[in-house]
C-alpha positions as CSV (number, residue, x, y, z in Angstrom):
1,X,63.9,27.8,200.3
2,X,60.9,29.5,197.5
3,X,57.5,28.0,199.1
4,X,56.2,24.5,196.4
5,X,53.7,25.5,193.9
6,X,50.2,26.1,195.5
7,X,50.7,26.5,198.9
8,X,51.3,29.7,200.5
9,X,54.3,31.6,202.0
10,X,54.8,32.3,205.6
11,X,53.6,35.7,206.5
12,X,57.3,37.4,207.1
13,X,57.2,38.4,211.5
14,X,58.4,42.1,211.7
15,X,60.7,42.6,214.6
16,X,59.1,44.7,217.0
17,X,60.2,48.0,217.6
18,X,60.5,48.9,221.6
19,X,62.2,52.0,222.9
20,X,65.8,51.6,224.6
21,X,64.2,53.5,227.8
22,X,61.5,54.1,229.1
23,X,59.9,55.2,232.6
24,X,56.6,54.4,231.5
25,X,53.5,54.3,229.0
26,X,52.8,57.9,229.0
27,X,56.6,59.9,229.5
28,X,57.3,62.5,225.9
29,X,58.6,60.2,223.4
30,X,62.6,61.8,222.5
31,X,64.7,60.2,219.4
32,X,68.2,60.1,219.4
33,X,70.2,59.8,216.4
34,X,74.4,59.5,217.4
35,X,76.9,58.1,216.2
36,X,79.1,57.7,219.3
37,X,78.2,54.4,220.5
38,X,79.0,55.5,224.2
39,X,77.4,58.7,223.8
40,X,74.2,57.1,222.7
41,X,73.9,55.2,225.6
42,X,74.5,57.3,227.9
43,X,71.8,59.6,226.3
44,X,69.5,56.8,226.2
45,X,70.2,56.5,230.5
46,X,69.7,59.5,230.8
47,X,67.2,60.8,228.8
48,X,65.5,57.1,229.8
49,X,64.6,58.6,233.4
50,X,62.4,61.3,231.8
51,X,61.5,60.7,227.8
52,X,60.6,57.4,226.3
53,X,63.6,57.1,224.2
54,X,63.9,55.2,221.1
55,X,67.9,55.8,219.6
56,X,69.7,55.1,216.0
57,X,73.2,55.2,214.8
58,X,73.5,57.2,212.0
59,X,70.6,60.1,209.5
60,X,69.6,56.4,207.4
61,X,68.7,54.3,210.5
62,X,67.2,57.8,212.2
63,X,64.7,57.8,208.7
64,X,63.6,54.1,208.7
65,X,62.9,53.9,212.7
66,X,60.6,57.5,212.1
67,X,58.7,55.3,209.7
68,X,58.0,53.1,211.9
69,X,57.8,55.0,216.2
70,X,55.4,56.8,217.0
71,X,55.4,60.8,216.1
72,X,58.6,61.6,218.6
73,X,57.9,64.9,221.0
74,X,61.2,66.0,220.0
75,X,64.8,64.6,218.6
76,X,68.2,65.1,219.5
77,X,70.4,64.7,216.2
78,X,74.5,64.5,216.0
79,X,75.6,66.5,212.6
80,X,78.1,64.4,211.4
81,X,77.0,60.9,211.2
82,X,78.8,58.4,208.6
83,X,75.6,57.7,205.5
84,X,73.1,61.1,206.2
85,X,74.6,63.8,208.2
86,X,72.1,65.2,210.6
87,X,71.0,68.3,208.5
88,X,69.7,66.1,205.9
89,X,68.1,64.2,208.4
90,X,66.5,67.6,209.7
91,X,65.5,68.7,206.5
92,X,63.5,65.6,205.0
93,X,61.9,65.5,208.4
94,X,61.0,69.2,208.0
95,X,59.2,67.8,204.6
96,X,57.6,64.8,205.8
97,X,54.1,66.5,207.2
98,X,53.8,63.8,209.8
99,X,57.0,65.1,211.0
100,X,57.0,68.7,209.8
101,X,56.3,70.1,213.9
102,X,58.8,67.6,215.3
103,X,61.5,70.1,217.6
104,X,64.2,69.6,216.6
105,X,67.8,69.7,218.8
106,X,71.0,69.9,216.9
107,X,73.5,68.3,219.9
108,X,77.5,68.1,217.7
109,X,80.9,69.1,217.8
110,X,80.6,72.2,215.0
111,X,80.5,75.3,216.9
112,X,81.5,77.8,214.4
113,X,78.5,80.0,213.3
114,X,78.6,79.2,210.1
115,X,77.2,75.6,211.8
116,X,74.9,77.2,213.9
117,X,73.4,79.2,210.9
118,X,72.8,75.9,209.1
119,X,71.5,74.0,212.1
120,X,68.6,76.5,211.8
121,X,68.6,76.6,208.7
122,X,67.7,72.7,208.7
123,X,64.9,72.9,211.0
124,X,67.2,73.4,214.7
125,X,64.9,74.4,217.2
126,X,68.0,74.2,219.6
127,X,71.8,74.0,218.7
128,X,73.7,72.6,221.8
129,X,77.6,72.0,220.9
130,X,80.1,69.1,222.7
131,X,80.9,68.8,224.9
132,X,77.6,70.0,226.9
133,X,76.1,70.1,230.1
134,X,73.3,67.0,230.5
135,X,70.9,69.8,232.8
136,X,70.9,72.0,229.6
137,X,69.9,69.1,227.5
138,X,67.4,68.3,229.7
139,X,66.1,71.9,229.9
140,X,65.7,72.6,226.7
141,X,63.6,69.2,225.7
142,X,61.9,69.7,228.9
143,X,61.0,73.0,227.4
144,X,60.7,71.9,223.7
145,X,57.8,69.0,224.9
146,X,56.3,71.6,226.9
147,X,55.3,73.9,224.4
148,X,55.3,72.2,220.4
149,X,55.5,74.0,217.7
């Protein structure tokens, strides 16, 4: 119901965006963008022991989330997603002055040489193909946050 004339509208309460996992307040921030629910949950759980993890289910949700959370120290980004693919997200991130230096790791099933080149052209620091080994992902993420661009 609209407010009665002369009555101020009540302020809209914004939902606080909280990480899906975090080991503590000083942990590096990682955004995981993955459309497969089970994999996104598993990544958040595994990475949450080391990183403060935010998660998005597709590219548009990721861009929306990036506008609301602290600047991440790294982004794990799937390529094939609904609504907006990871390559488009990566290119958009690299044109944003606040985010352009955030390292991106593409985690994808696309394994061809042209796919890897497309990922690098879209701003990838690392390109890891599925299936992957968690120690490989952790090693690359740790290197990315230890040595920012």
